[in-house]
C-alpha positions in Angstrom: -5.1 3.7 16.9 -7.5 3.4 13.9 -10.4 1.0 14.3 -11.8 -0.8 11.3 -15.4 -1.8 11.6 -17.8 -4.3 9.9 -21.4 -4.8 10.7 -23.4 -7.9 9.8 -27.2 -7.9 9.9 -29.4 -10.9 9.5 -31.7 -10.5 6.5 -33.6 -13.7 6.3 -33.1 -17.3 7.5 -29.3 -17.6 7.5 -28.6 -14.9 4.9 -27.0 -11.7 6.1 -25.4 -8.5 4.7 -22.1 -7.2 5.9 -21.1 -3.6 5.6 -17.6 -2.3 6.0 -18.6 1.2 7.3 -17.4 2.8 4.0 -19.4 2.1 0.9 -19.2 -1.7 0.4 -21.7 -4.3 1.3 -21.5 -8.1 0.8 -24.2 -10.8 1.1 -23.3 -13.9 3.0 -25.3 -17.1 3.0 -25.1 -20.8 3.6 -25.4 -23.4 0.8 -28.8 -25.1 0.4 -27.4 -28.3 2.0 -26.9 -26.3 5.2 -30.3 -24.5 5.1 -29.3 -21.4 3.1 -30.1 -20.1 -0.5 -26.4 -19.8 -1.6 -26.7 -16.1 -2.4 -23.2 -15.4 -1.3 -20.1 -16.9 0.3 -20.2 -18.1 3.9 -18.3 -16.0 6.5 -15.7 -18.8 6.6 -15.3 -18.7 2.8 -15.1 -14.9 3.0 -12.2 -15.3 5.6 -10.3 -17.6 3.2 -11.0 -15.2 0.3 -9.6 -12.4 2.4 -6.5 -14.3 3.1 -5.8 -14.8 -0.6 -6.7 -11.2 -1.5 -4.7 -9.6 1.3 -1.6 -11.5 0.2 -2.1 -10.3 -3.4 -2.7 -6.7 -2.4 0.1 -6.4 0.0 2.5 -8.1 -2.4 1.5 -5.6 -5.2 2.2 -2.7 -2.8 5.5 -4.1 -1.5 6.6 -4.9 -5.1 5.7 -1.3 -6.2 7.7 0.1 -3.3 10.7 -2.2 -4.2 10.5 -1.1 -7.9 9.6 -4.7 -8.9 7.6 -4.8 -12.1 5.0 -7.5 -11.5 3.4 -9.1 -14.6 1.2 -11.5 -12.7 0.4 -12.6 -9.2 -2.1 -15.1 -8.0 -2.6 -16.6 -4.6 -4.8 -19.5 -3.8 -5.6 -20.1 -0.2 -6.6 -23.5 1.0 -7.8 -24.1 4.5 -8.7 -27.5 6.0 -11.4 -27.8 8.7 -12.8 -31.1 9.9 -16.5 -31.3 9.3 -17.2 -32.0 12.9 -15.1 -29.1 14.3 -15.4 -25.3 14.2 -11.6 -25.0 14.1 -9.5 -25.0 11.0 -6.5 -27.3 11.3 -4.3 -26.2 8.4 -3.9 -23.2 6.0 -1.8 -23.1 2.9 -1.2 -20.4 0.3 -0.1 -21.3 -3.2 1.7 -18.3 -4.6 2.4 -17.8 -8.3 4.4 -14.7 -9.2 5.8 -13.5 -12.5 7.9 -10.3 -12.2 10.7 -8.6 -14.0 13.3 -8.9 -11.2 15.8 -11.3 -9.7 14.4 -14.3 -7.9 16.0 -13.2 -4.6 14.4 -9.8 -4.8 11.0 -11.3 -5.5 11.4 -13.8 -2.6 12.4 -10.9 -0.3 9.3 -9.0 -1.3 7.2 -12.0 -0.6 8.7 -12.3 2.9 7.9 -8.6 3.6 4.4 -9.3 2.3 3.9 -12.1 4.9 5.2 -9.8 7.6 2.9 -6.9 6.7 -0.3 -8.7 5.7 -2.9 -8.2 8.5 -5.0 -11.1 7.3 -2.0 -13.5 7.3 -1.5 -12.3 10.9 -5.1 -13.1 11.8 -4.6 -16.6 10.5 -1.1 -17.2 12.1 -1.3 -15.4 15.4 -4.0 -15.8 18.0 -5.7 -12.5 18.9 -8.2 -12.1 21.7 -11.8 -11.3 20.7 -13.6 -9.3 23.3 -17.4 -9.7 23.1 -19.9 -7.1 24.4 -23.3 -8.8 24.5 -26.3 -6.5 24.5 -29.7 -8.4 24.9 -33.2 -7.4 24.4 -35.4 -10.3 25.5 -38.9 -10.2 24.0 -41.1 -12.6 25.8 
């Protein structure tokens, strides 16, 4: 089974770089109010961005396979998380699609998108995270 990999490395203060083990690198940072310098999205924001983008990308692929001519697709992901909790409590996607096809065909393509999108699955299904902790204490 293929393994996708990302590596994050602390750069300075709370700023890090994340690399996808191909050729892409992103800077993540916290906003100034939380001690960062706002040089990139937070990891939490990146997860929400991934939710919106995965839905757009998978829909485009499903529509192409279904011979649906898409003229426009935009997904806005909204996730609620109480300020005093690390756990989001609600996620919503607002999906706007324009396509040259019957409404029923477009809706069916969207349902296939939800079933195939791995980031939607991450948000909707609990998956275990195994942690391997390697320490080098420098005292």
